[in-house]
Backbone bond lengths (Angstrom), bond angles and torsions (degrees), N, CA, C in turn:
res aa  C-N    CA-C-N  psi(-1)  N-CA   C-N-CA  omega(-1)  CA-C   N-CA-C  phi
1 M - - - 1.457 - - 1.522 110.40 -
2 K 1.342 116.51 -42.63 1.453 119.69 -179.23 1.526 110.42 -62.48
3 Y 1.367 116.59 -36.24 1.465 119.53 179.30 1.522 110.73 -68.64
4 S 1.341 117.75 -39.18 1.458 120.59 178.15 1.514 110.69 -62.62
5 A 1.338 115.98 -45.14 1.459 119.52 179.01 1.524 110.79 -63.02
6 F 1.340 116.77 -39.99 1.463 120.44 -179.66 1.523 110.88 -65.13
7 L 1.341 117.07 -42.87 1.461 120.01 -178.62 1.522 111.23 -65.78
8 L 1.345 117.35 -42.57 1.462 120.12 178.48 1.521 111.23 -64.64
9 S 1.333 116.28 -40.15 1.466 120.13 179.63 1.519 110.65 -65.98
10 T 1.337 116.61 -42.41 1.462 120.62 179.79 1.515 111.08 -63.33
11 L 1.352 116.26 -43.95 1.459 120.39 178.70 1.513 110.85 -60.49
12 F 1.323 116.60 -42.70 1.464 121.03 179.24 1.521 110.59 -61.07
13 C 1.337 117.27 -46.02 1.466 120.72 -178.73 1.525 111.39 -63.33
14 V 1.355 116.24 -38.26 1.465 119.63 178.40 1.518 110.39 -64.11
15 L 1.345 116.60 -44.40 1.459 120.32 179.00 1.517 111.48 -63.40
16 C 1.336 115.92 -39.52 1.463 119.95 179.57 1.520 110.58 -66.01
17 A 1.344 116.17 -43.61 1.461 119.85 178.71 1.520 110.98 -63.76
18 S 1.348 115.56 -36.26 1.465 119.34 179.24 1.513 110.99 -64.20
19 S 1.353 115.62 -37.38 1.460 118.63 -179.84 1.510 111.39 -66.22
20 V 1.357 117.09 -26.58 1.457 120.54 178.96 1.520 111.33 -76.42
21 S 1.351 115.54 -40.87 1.464 119.23 -173.27 1.527 113.35 -91.99
22 F 1.331 117.55 -14.09 1.462 120.03 -176.37 1.523 110.74 -59.53
23 G 1.294 115.38 133.01 1.455 120.40 176.66 1.516 113.65 93.33
24 Q 1.333 118.00 1.92 1.455 119.10 -178.83 1.534 111.89 -70.14
25 D 1.357 116.43 -24.90 1.456 119.90 179.73 1.525 112.18 -86.29
26 A 1.318 116.70 -6.75 1.459 120.09 178.78 1.524 109.21 -74.10
27 P 1.315 117.43 165.84 1.473 119.98 177.58 1.519 110.48 -52.91
28 K 1.317 115.55 136.44 1.452 121.05 -174.68 1.521 110.62 -66.09
29 K 1.326 114.49 135.45 1.449 121.31 176.15 1.519 108.46 -130.35
30 E 1.274 115.73 162.28 1.452 120.61 -178.57 1.534 112.30 -82.42
31 K 1.339 116.50 -8.25 1.456 119.94 -176.82 1.516 111.02 -61.30
32 H 1.323 116.82 130.58 1.451 122.59 -176.73 1.526 110.34 -96.09
33 R 1.317 116.00 134.71 1.457 121.07 178.14 1.527 108.05 -114.53
34 T 1.323 116.78 128.11 1.459 121.72 -176.61 1.523 109.58 -108.55
35 R 1.332 116.00 130.39 1.453 121.54 -179.01 1.528 109.53 -139.62
36 S 1.332 115.66 153.30 1.460 122.16 168.23 1.521 107.55 -155.62
37 I 1.316 115.79 153.70 1.459 121.31 178.72 1.524 109.20 -120.86
38 Y 1.324 116.68 154.25 1.453 120.24 178.40 1.523 110.37 -145.10
39 G 1.318 114.67 157.37 1.460 121.66 175.74 1.513 109.46 -146.59
40 S 1.323 116.45 149.79 1.457 120.52 179.57 1.521 110.29 -146.05
41 W 1.332 114.63 160.38 1.469 122.84 178.04 1.517 107.76 -140.10
42 G 1.332 117.37 139.30 1.453 119.74 179.64 1.515 111.88 -164.15
43 Y 1.343 114.82 -168.13 1.460 121.32 -177.11 1.526 109.35 -133.85
44 N 1.335 115.93 159.05 1.461 119.79 -168.98 1.525 112.95 -139.71
45 E 1.310 114.00 166.82 1.467 123.51 174.71 1.522 107.37 -137.72
46 E 1.362 116.94 142.39 1.465 121.23 -174.25 1.522 112.45 -129.61
47 W 1.335 113.91 154.97 1.457 123.77 167.88 1.534 106.64 -131.20
48 Y 1.340 116.28 135.40 1.461 120.83 -173.92 1.531 111.35 -114.00
49 T 1.326 115.41 147.47 1.453 119.95 171.51 1.531 109.24 -73.04
50 R 1.315 115.85 158.05 1.463 118.87 172.98 1.530 109.35 -67.01
51 S 1.326 115.64 151.84 1.459 119.57 -172.65 1.521 110.12 -145.48
52 T 1.330 115.74 154.85 1.462 122.11 174.10 1.522 109.23 -105.35
53 V 1.327 116.17 126.46 1.464 122.39 179.71 1.524 108.43 -100.16
54 H 1.326 116.03 121.05 1.472 121.20 179.43 1.523 108.51 -97.94
55 V 1.326 116.49 119.42 1.463 123.60 -177.89 1.528 109.09 -109.56
56 K 1.339 115.22 130.04 1.469 119.79 177.74 1.519 109.08 -133.30
57 Q 1.346 115.98 119.56 1.472 123.57 178.79 1.519 107.63 -132.72
58 D 1.319 115.89 88.51 1.468 120.69 -172.79 1.520 112.30 -58.81
59 G 1.322 116.87 -42.28 1.463 120.03 -177.89 1.511 113.82 -66.04
60 L 1.317 117.29 -21.40 1.465 121.71 -179.74 1.524 112.23 -101.31
61 G 1.329 116.42 -2.01 1.462 120.18 -178.32 1.513 113.10 71.37
62 N 1.349 116.31 32.24 1.461 121.02 -178.26 1.525 111.26 -114.05
63 D 1.305 115.80 131.42 1.468 122.48 173.58 1.528 106.53 -153.05
64 Y 1.330 115.13 86.92 1.454 118.89 -171.96 1.520 111.11 -137.71
65 E 1.334 115.36 170.09 1.462 122.53 177.93 1.518 110.00 -121.11
66 L 1.325 115.12 138.84 1.458 122.14 166.96 1.523 105.37 -95.75
67 V 1.326 117.03 110.04 1.453 122.47 -164.48 1.530 111.26 -92.21
68 H 1.326 114.63 129.22 1.470 122.02 168.09 1.529 112.04 59.73
69 V 1.330 117.23 50.41 1.462 121.11 -177.12 1.531 110.61 -77.75
70 H 1.307 115.51 150.86 1.471 122.54 176.43 1.531 108.32 -102.26
71 A 1.332 116.17 136.29 1.465 120.83 -179.80 1.516 110.13 -132.66
72 Q 1.326 116.01 162.68 1.459 122.25 -177.93 1.517 109.78 -139.93
73 D 1.333 115.36 165.02 1.462 119.37 175.69 1.527 109.34 -90.82
74 H 1.330 116.01 -178.77 1.469 122.65 176.76 1.520 106.47 -141.64
75 K 1.322 115.80 88.71 1.465 121.74 -167.06 1.526 112.82 -57.61
76 G 1.313 117.24 -52.97 1.463 119.80 179.35 1.517 114.23 83.58
77 W 1.339 117.43 -37.52 1.459 120.36 -179.34 1.522 112.31 -78.73
78 D 1.334 117.63 -6.93 1.466 120.55 -179.47 1.525 112.85 -92.95
79 Q 1.354 117.30 2.36 1.458 121.46 -179.88 1.526 110.01 -139.35
80 D 1.335 116.62 119.17 1.472 122.38 176.51 1.523 112.03 49.76
81 F 1.326 115.99 44.46 1.468 120.71 -174.48 1.531 112.31 -57.12
82 L 1.314 117.94 -44.19 1.462 121.56 -175.18 1.527 112.89 -73.12
83 H 1.313 117.46 -8.74 1.461 121.19 -179.92 1.530 112.66 -104.54
84 K 1.320 116.86 12.54 1.457 121.58 -179.45 1.520 110.03 -120.82
85 A 1.335 115.16 157.29 1.466 119.47 170.85 1.523 108.80 -63.84
86 L 1.340 116.32 148.96 1.460 120.87 -175.98 1.522 112.87 -61.03
87 T 1.348 117.42 -23.98 1.461 120.75 -175.57 1.523 113.18 -95.76
88 I 1.336 118.52 6.24 1.462 119.87 177.35 1.521 111.77 -81.66
89 P 1.343 120.35 -47.19 1.473 118.92 176.59 1.530 111.71 -66.59
90 Q 1.318 116.01 171.36 1.461 120.85 174.22 1.523 108.50 -66.64
91 Y 1.324 116.84 115.17 1.461 120.69 -176.21 1.516 109.97 -127.23
92 N 1.334 115.09 171.46 1.456 120.44 175.86 1.528 109.14 -148.99
93 Y 1.318 115.80 155.12 1.465 119.99 171.06 1.515 109.65 -141.45
94 R 1.322 113.85 157.14 1.459 122.38 178.89 1.530 108.27 -132.70
95 L 1.322 117.29 137.36 1.460 123.68 171.31 1.522 107.10 -128.70
96 G 1.328 117.19 122.38 1.452 119.36 -175.15 1.503 113.67 -139.93
97 C 1.333 115.05 165.42 1.460 122.22 -179.69 1.529 108.75 -140.51
98 Y 1.351 117.02 114.93 1.460 121.39 170.93 1.520 108.41 -78.24
99 F 1.341 116.90 129.39 1.456 119.07 -168.06 1.526 114.42 -122.04
100 N 1.344 118.90 -1.14 1.463 117.83 -178.96 1.524 110.64 -113.46
101 D 1.338 116.79 168.13 1.463 120.99 -174.70 1.522 112.73 -64.45
102 K 1.325 117.69 -34.29 1.464 120.17 178.87 1.525 112.54 -76.89
103 Q 1.322 116.44 -10.10 1.466 121.67 -178.70 1.534 112.22 56.05
104 D 1.323 115.19 42.01 1.454 119.01 177.34 1.531 112.47 -124.45
105 L 1.344 117.51 8.09 1.458 122.79 174.15 1.517 109.11 -127.97
106 A 1.337 115.90 136.24 1.463 120.04 -178.14 1.523 109.93 -145.01
107 I 1.332 114.84 158.85 1.457 122.00 165.72 1.522 106.73 -109.56
108 E 1.333 116.19 148.32 1.465 119.06 -169.82 1.522 111.14 -147.17
109 L 1.334 115.53 137.87 1.460 121.92 166.22 1.523 106.73 -93.19
110 N 1.329 116.33 122.10 1.460 123.49 -170.04 1.525 107.89 -122.83
111 F 1.341 117.28 116.07 1.470 120.64 -177.66 1.524 110.66 -126.84
112 D 1.327 116.18 132.19 1.459 122.86 176.34 1.526 109.38 -124.26
113 H 1.343 114.99 118.29 1.464 121.15 173.17 1.528 106.65 -87.88
114 T 1.324 115.56 90.04 1.464 122.25 -179.53 1.520 109.25 -105.67
115 K 1.321 116.58 151.77 1.459 120.99 -178.44 1.525 109.57 -117.30
116 Y 1.327 115.04 134.45 1.461 122.47 -175.65 1.529 108.39 -124.30
117 L 1.328 117.22 118.27 1.459 122.47 179.81 1.524 109.21 -129.14
118 I 1.323 116.85 123.43 1.461 119.51 171.56 1.520 107.34 -65.63
119 S 1.331 116.42 125.46 1.463 121.46 -171.99 1.521 111.48 -62.27
120 D 1.331 114.94 132.41 1.458 121.80 -179.58 1.537 110.06 -74.56
121 G 1.338 116.22 141.87 1.462 120.95 173.33 1.513 115.14 90.83
122 Q 1.331 119.11 8.48 1.471 120.31 178.86 1.529 110.70 -96.44
123 T 1.312 115.39 151.13 1.463 121.12 175.28 1.525 108.61 -88.28
124 I 1.333 116.55 124.30 1.466 122.65 -175.68 1.524 109.11 -121.91
125 Q 1.318 115.79 138.04 1.455 120.94 176.68 1.517 110.22 -78.24
126 L 1.338 116.30 123.16 1.469 122.62 177.22 1.524 107.55 -104.60
127 K 1.324 115.72 118.65 1.468 120.31 -171.94 1.523 110.07 -131.96
128 G 1.335 117.56 129.01 1.461 121.61 177.87 1.513 111.63 141.28
129 T 1.339 115.59 -132.90 1.466 121.53 -178.44 1.516 109.36 -117.59
130 L 1.325 116.95 127.29 1.465 123.48 179.07 1.524 108.29 -130.74
131 N 1.340 116.50 121.93 1.470 121.61 -176.99 1.528 111.46 54.16
132 H 1.361 114.76 44.27 1.465 123.41 177.18 1.528 113.63 69.12
133 A 1.318 118.25 9.08 1.463 120.74 -179.04 1.526 109.94 -124.04
134 A 1.338 116.48 144.86 1.452 121.00 179.02 1.528 110.14 -67.49
135 T 1.330 115.08 142.24 1.466 119.78 -179.58 1.522 110.16 -146.96
136 N 1.300 115.58 151.47 1.464 123.23 173.89 1.526 106.48 -155.35
137 E 1.328 115.78 88.89 1.454 120.34 -171.42 1.518 111.01 -143.46
138 G 1.304 116.96 159.39 1.449 122.33 175.09 1.517 110.62 -91.17
139 I 1.313 117.00 135.17 1.458 121.37 177.62 1.533 109.14 -123.61
140 M 1.326 115.76 150.79 1.453 120.93 173.57 1.528 107.85 -86.56
141 F 1.348 115.45 111.26 1.465 120.63 -176.79 1.530 107.87 -87.64
142 S 1.334 116.22 101.28 1.453 121.40 -178.75 1.524 109.57 -153.93
143 Q 1.315 116.27 156.51 1.461 119.77 177.77 1.519 110.88 -60.59
144 Q 1.312 116.93 -35.75 1.458 120.75 -179.73 1.526 111.25 -60.69
145 N 1.336 116.59 -31.57 1.467 120.87 178.69 1.524 112.89 -94.08
146 G 1.331 117.01 7.00 1.462 120.53 176.19 1.510 115.20 91.00
147 F 1.352 117.01 17.44 1.463 120.47 -178.67 1.527 110.76 -122.01
148 Y 1.304 116.07 132.59 1.465 122.16 162.77 1.520 108.22 -157.72
149 Y 1.322 115.48 157.63 1.476 120.97 -176.99 1.521 107.16 -151.51
150 Y 1.340 115.87 106.28 1.458 121.60 -174.99 1.525 111.01 -124.17
151 L 1.306 115.61 132.62 1.459 122.07 157.37 1.530 104.50 -109.63
152 N 1.328 115.13 59.09 1.460 121.97 -166.34 1.513 112.79 -85.45
153 N 1.318 117.24 -20.94 1.467 119.78 171.06 1.512 109.07 -96.56
154 G 1.308 113.22 19.55 1.443 119.66 170.51 1.502 115.86 126.22
155 A 1.358 115.41 126.07 1.457 120.32 160.69 1.526 108.28 -78.02
156 N 1.345 116.50 -28.22 1.459 125.70 162.37 1.526 114.32 56.42
157 F 1.339 113.99 86.77 1.461 121.76 179.07 1.532 110.30 -94.42
158 F 1.321 117.24 119.90 1.466 122.90 168.16 1.523 108.41 -104.40
159 L 1.339 116.39 134.62 1.459 120.69 173.94 1.526 109.59 -134.30
160 F 1.317 115.92 143.09 1.455 122.35 168.84 1.525 106.05 -104.41
161 N 1.330 115.53 109.12 1.461 121.52 -167.99 1.521 113.24 -106.11
162 L 1.326 114.45 151.27 1.454 122.63 162.52 1.523 106.54 -102.40
163 V 1.333 117.01 132.03 1.454 122.71 -172.37 1.523 109.83 -119.55
164 K 1.331 115.65 136.21 1.460 122.37 174.87 1.524 108.50 -121.28
165 R 1.343 116.58 126.71 1.462 122.01 179.81 1.524 110.14 -104.55
166 L 1.326 115.71 135.65 1.454 122.09 174.95 1.522 108.15 -120.14
167 G 1.327 116.64 114.30 1.449 120.63 179.93 1.516 111.62 -73.92
168 L 1.334 117.18 124.41 1.463 121.60 179.81 1.528 112.09 -97.49
169 Y 1.334 116.25 -38.60 1.467 119.78 -176.80 1.519 109.08 -162.49
170 H 1.334 116.21 144.36 1.460 119.87 169.46 1.517 109.27 -155.24
171 T 1.322 115.33 149.95 1.457 120.09 173.67 1.523 108.91 -77.89
172 K 1.338 116.10 165.32 1.460 120.13 -175.88 1.524 112.32 -61.44
173 D 1.335 117.31 -34.43 1.463 119.90 -179.53 1.528 112.78 -90.36
174 H 1.331 117.23 3.28 1.470 123.96 179.23 1.529 113.10 60.67
175 N 1.316 117.35 22.96 1.451 119.74 173.68 1.520 112.06 -77.66
176 L 1.309 116.60 -11.95 1.461 121.63 172.32 1.519 108.35 -138.59
177 N 1.336 116.43 121.56 1.457 122.78 176.92 1.525 109.30 -129.24
178 V 1.320 116.21 137.79 1.462 121.74 174.35 1.525 107.37 -121.72
179 D 1.329 116.36 121.81 1.462 121.52 -175.78 1.518 110.51 -130.10
180 L 1.317 115.15 151.95 1.454 123.05 169.98 1.518 107.26 -113.62
181 T 1.329 116.97 129.94 1.457 120.22 179.89 1.519 110.18 -121.38
182 G 1.324 115.11 145.54 1.448 122.46 172.85 1.515 109.36 -119.26
183 K 1.326 116.98 140.78 1.465 121.50 -175.61 1.525 109.28 -137.28
184 A 1.328 115.96 147.28 1.458 121.28 174.88 1.520 108.48 -152.26
185 G 1.351 116.48 143.78 1.452 118.80 -179.49 1.515 113.16 -172.95
186 V 1.327 114.42 179.49 1.465 123.33 177.04 1.519 108.30 -134.84
187 G 1.333 116.51 161.22 1.453 120.08 178.24 1.517 111.93 177.27
188 P 1.343 117.01 -177.68 1.460 121.47 -178.50 1.522 112.20 -86.42
189 V 1.328 116.03 159.42 1.461 122.32 167.08 1.525 107.54 -110.91
190 I 1.332 116.28 137.20 1.469 121.46 -178.28 1.528 107.62 -127.91
191 P 1.329 117.42 77.95 1.455 120.60 -174.00 1.522 113.15 -79.07
192 H 1.324 114.92 160.05 1.462 122.04 168.18 1.517 106.31 -103.89
193 V 1.346 116.89 113.87 1.468 121.57 -172.35 1.525 110.71 -97.89
194 Q 1.319 115.13 129.27 1.462 122.54 179.40 1.520 106.92 -146.05
195 N 1.351 116.93 115.76 1.457 118.70 -174.11 1.523 112.09 -154.80
196 S 1.319 114.44 166.29 1.460 122.67 175.20 1.522 108.43 -147.68
197 F 1.343 115.88 131.99 1.455 122.41 175.16 1.526 107.96 -126.52
198 F 1.327 116.92 122.26 1.460 122.51 -177.96 1.531 111.32 52.92
199 F 1.329 116.04 44.23 1.472 125.28 177.77 1.530 113.65 70.24
200 E 1.314 118.49 7.23 1.470 121.64 178.25 1.528 108.39 -99.56
201 Q 1.356 117.02 111.88 1.449 122.43 -174.82 1.528 111.39 -93.49
202 N 1.329 114.88 147.82 1.464 119.68 177.28 1.524 110.29 -86.64
203 H 1.325 115.52 173.09 1.466 121.12 169.98 1.515 107.06 -88.16
204 Q 1.315 116.92 103.74 1.459 120.20 -173.54 1.520 111.19 -68.28
205 Q 1.336 115.08 139.75 1.461 120.06 -175.31 1.532 110.05 -168.71
206 F 1.348 114.94 165.08 1.455 120.96 167.84 1.526 108.66 -83.03
207 Q 1.328 116.50 147.71 1.453 120.12 177.88 1.525 109.36 -157.91
208 F 1.332 115.04 157.70 1.459 118.85 168.63 1.512 107.25 -69.55
209 G 1.344 117.10 126.77 1.454 119.46 -170.20 1.506 116.03 -122.34
210 G 1.343 118.73 4.01 1.450 119.46 -179.55 1.515 111.64 134.08
211 W 1.348 116.21 -147.60 1.461 121.61 -172.44 1.522 110.66 -138.23
212 N 1.320 114.67 157.44 1.453 119.84 175.40 1.518 110.01 -143.93
213 T 1.326 114.98 159.91 1.458 121.28 174.98 1.519 107.61 -137.52
214 G 1.329 116.35 148.74 1.451 118.61 -176.20 1.511 112.98 -154.44
215 V 1.329 115.03 159.24 1.464 122.83 172.70 1.520 107.39 -129.27
216 E 1.329 115.63 148.07 1.465 120.85 -173.70 1.523 109.63 -145.55
217 T 1.317 116.15 141.59 1.458 121.60 170.69 1.526 107.54 -122.72
218 A 1.331 116.13 144.71 1.459 120.11 -175.76 1.518 110.54 -143.60
219 L 1.315 115.53 141.45 1.455 122.62 171.54 1.524 107.05 -103.25
220 R 1.337 115.63 118.92 1.469 121.15 -175.98 1.519 110.16 -115.38
221 V 1.322 115.82 130.39 1.461 122.84 174.94 1.529 107.69 -115.48
222 T 1.336 116.05 118.59 1.462 121.86 -179.17 1.522 109.46 -107.60
223 V 1.339 115.71 130.55 1.462 121.03 178.85 1.532 108.90 -118.99
224 M 1.333 115.36 143.58 1.470 122.17 -179.95 1.528 111.52 55.63
225 R 1.339 115.79 29.93 1.465 125.03 173.00 1.528 114.66 73.47
226 Y 1.326 118.41 -33.66 1.465 120.85 -171.22 1.532 114.21 -104.08
227 V 1.317 118.00 -39.81 1.466 122.33 -172.31 1.524 110.08 -94.05
228 F 1.329 116.47 134.13 1.461 119.17 179.29 1.525 111.43 -134.33
229 F 1.330 113.68 156.96 1.460 123.09 173.51 1.525 106.95 -124.70
230 E 1.342 114.95 141.27 1.463 118.91 -170.24 1.522 110.85 -137.94
231 F 1.325 115.76 132.46 1.454 121.49 173.15 1.523 107.86 -115.13
232 S 1.336 116.59 123.94 1.465 121.74 -171.99 1.515 111.46 -126.33
233 Q 1.327 114.63 153.37 1.454 121.59 165.95 1.520 107.84 -127.35
234 K 1.317 114.85 144.66 1.459 119.37 -171.54 1.528 110.23 -143.24
235 V 1.327 115.66 142.63 1.454 122.39 172.32 1.526 107.60 -118.82
236 D 1.331 116.07 128.44 1.463 121.35 -177.01 1.530 109.41 -131.23
237 Y 1.344 115.30 144.04 1.459 120.84 173.95 1.513 108.17 -125.04
238 A 1.344 117.20 122.99 1.461 122.28 -175.13 1.524 110.49 -121.33
239 R 1.330 115.23 139.88 1.469 122.87 175.41 1.527 107.73 -116.30
240 Y 1.325 116.11 111.27 1.460 122.43 -180.00 1.524 109.70 -100.83
241 S 1.330 115.82 138.30 1.461 119.87 179.78 1.526 109.53 -146.76
242 N 1.336 115.68 156.93 1.469 122.88 178.23 1.524 112.91 55.71
243 L 1.339 116.89 34.44 1.458 119.99 176.39 1.528 109.37 -73.32
244 E 1.318 116.49 132.46 1.455 120.49 -174.18 1.525 111.52 -70.94
245 I 1.332 115.96 129.43 1.463 123.72 169.67 1.527 107.05 -132.52
246 Y 1.299 117.65 172.84 1.459 120.86 179.38 1.531 110.25 -61.93
247 G 1.326 116.35 118.59 1.455 121.13 174.51 1.510 115.37 71.89
248 G 1.326 117.80 13.88 1.456 117.26 -179.03 1.513 113.27 -179.37
249 R 1.337 114.92 -151.84 1.462 121.92 -175.64 1.536 110.13 -139.16
250 A 1.330 114.39 158.45 1.460 120.72 176.76 1.518 109.14 -132.49
251 K 1.335 115.97 157.58 1.463 120.41 175.46 1.519 109.12 -146.40
252 Q 1.333 115.86 155.75 1.456 121.33 178.27 1.523 109.48 -167.13
253 N 1.322 116.18 163.62 1.466 123.23 174.14 1.522 107.48 -129.87
254 F 1.318 117.21 142.54 1.461 119.24 173.33 1.517 110.63 -155.33
255 G 1.327 114.55 157.58 1.453 122.01 175.97 1.520 110.32 -102.80
256 T 1.330 115.36 156.99 1.468 121.57 -177.69 1.521 109.89 -136.24
257 Y 1.327 115.75 134.75 1.465 121.32 167.75 1.514 107.09 -110.57
258 E 1.333 116.00 130.24 1.463 120.76 -168.45 1.534 110.68 -133.07
259 L 1.329 115.69 138.79 1.454 122.58 171.36 1.523 108.54 -115.27
260 I 1.341 116.08 137.00 1.462 121.71 -171.88 1.519 109.46 -135.50
261 L 1.326 115.72 135.36 1.461 121.81 172.36 1.515 107.75 -124.46
262 S 1.338 116.90 125.03 1.462 119.98 -173.85 1.524 111.21 -147.04
263 G 1.314 115.06 166.16 1.454 122.57 174.93 1.510 109.55 -133.59
264 G 1.349 116.41 153.46 1.457 118.55 -176.71 1.508 112.60 -162.21
265 I 1.323 114.75 -169.70 1.455 122.03 -178.12 1.520 109.45 -142.03
266 T 1.322 116.18 142.84 1.464 122.88 175.58 1.519 108.53 -115.73
267 I 1.342 117.04 136.05 1.458 122.34 -177.23 1.523 109.08 -128.29
268 P 1.335 118.53 123.75 1.472 119.63 176.21 1.525 110.33 -72.65
269 T 1.311 116.73 141.59 1.468 121.12 178.41 1.524 111.94 -112.70
270 T 1.325 117.10 -0.29 1.463 121.58 175.12 1.524 108.30 -136.44
271 K 1.315 116.16 163.99 1.460 121.14 179.88 1.524 110.60 -77.96
272 H 1.341 114.53 162.95 1.465 123.06 174.40 1.526 112.51 57.91
273 N 1.322 115.99 42.17 1.453 120.35 177.03 1.532 109.25 -78.17
274 P 1.332 118.70 125.97 1.468 120.76 -174.87 1.526 113.75 -64.13
275 L 1.329 118.28 -18.76 1.453 120.47 178.75 1.528 112.86 -79.91
276 F 1.327 116.63 -10.93 1.458 119.95 -172.86 1.522 113.42 -122.99
277 E 1.331 117.55 -0.36 1.457 120.57 -179.24 1.520 110.40 -110.21
278 R 1.318 115.42 150.59 1.450 120.17 175.76 1.522 110.04 -65.33
279 D 1.317 115.47 145.12 1.462 118.41 172.76 1.525 108.99 -66.14
280 M 1.307 116.35 136.93 1.462 120.75 -179.84 1.523 109.56 -74.11
281 A 1.321 116.45 132.76 1.455 120.54 176.29 1.514 109.54 -68.39
282 P 1.319 118.34 142.45 1.473 120.08 -179.66 1.518 110.49 -60.26
283 V 1.322 115.93 138.17 1.475 121.96 -178.86 1.513 108.93 -85.00
284 K 1.326 115.63 124.63 1.451 119.82 179.11 1.525 110.21 -80.51
285 A 1.316 116.04 133.97 1.472 119.65 179.44 1.510 109.76 -69.18
286 S 1.306 117.10 130.57 1.474 120.73 179.26 1.524 109.68 -77.12
287 S 1.322 117.04 143.49 1.492 121.13 -178.79 1.506 109.86 -72.97
288 N 1.307 115.70 138.49 1.456 120.44 179.19 1.551 109.96 -78.98
289 R 1.244 114.49 130.33 1.460 119.94 -179.54 1.531 109.25 -111.31
290 A 1.294 112.63 132.62 1.482 115.93 179.16 1.507 109.99 -74.24
291 N 1.298 115.86 139.45 1.468 120.54 178.25 1.512 109.91 -81.08
């Protein structure tokens, strides 16, 4: 998973750098191009919609649904945070590039390491075919009964976003900026699947698991022009398919509401960036004097 995230991040940075340097070999023009890049790191909390998990195991004669299951996140940052690696709790990062002269449009690689666990101890309706026979019964979904279903090393949402910034307030020297940003995008999900059905465990692993789309709004406060803190809320819808289970595959769809707190840095890559220069004082017209 770390290699996948690294490769996607590297590709994004290369594309962003290319957008800055593209056209430098063309005939020189006076047209000015304004660019800046930013990155952030933070932690998140999620709430999930109820979902139906479709299980298909042809060799076992199983084709059934776990109907309307309840799931929860696993924050990690709320317990012994300072004694864990930074990537163990639910975390997120953003890498972006503002590409227009007003510095209010950006492209962004948006990654959320979210954890999805079907809650232990709930009664779930199992409906369909089990051991070649029709069934419609309630089961106690718990480890004690041989059931668990974790995307605990990540449900892992990747999005390629378009970002719009709306400036709310800034001081004349831009040492304090308050902005509202809106984001929307699509991308892959790369979950880590770990599960057991009727005491039969899968081979847990990372895999390409489908697609997701999301929208996000964020309030960003930038201090000393470069460093910012951001509070975000996000809604995501993910469609998972071909998830590995013992002897077969599973699929499901669910929505996510997410709260994120993060910090980051913005760096200008061209001169005369309006986010980093003092506002020019209005020029007073000089009085005309008769000769």
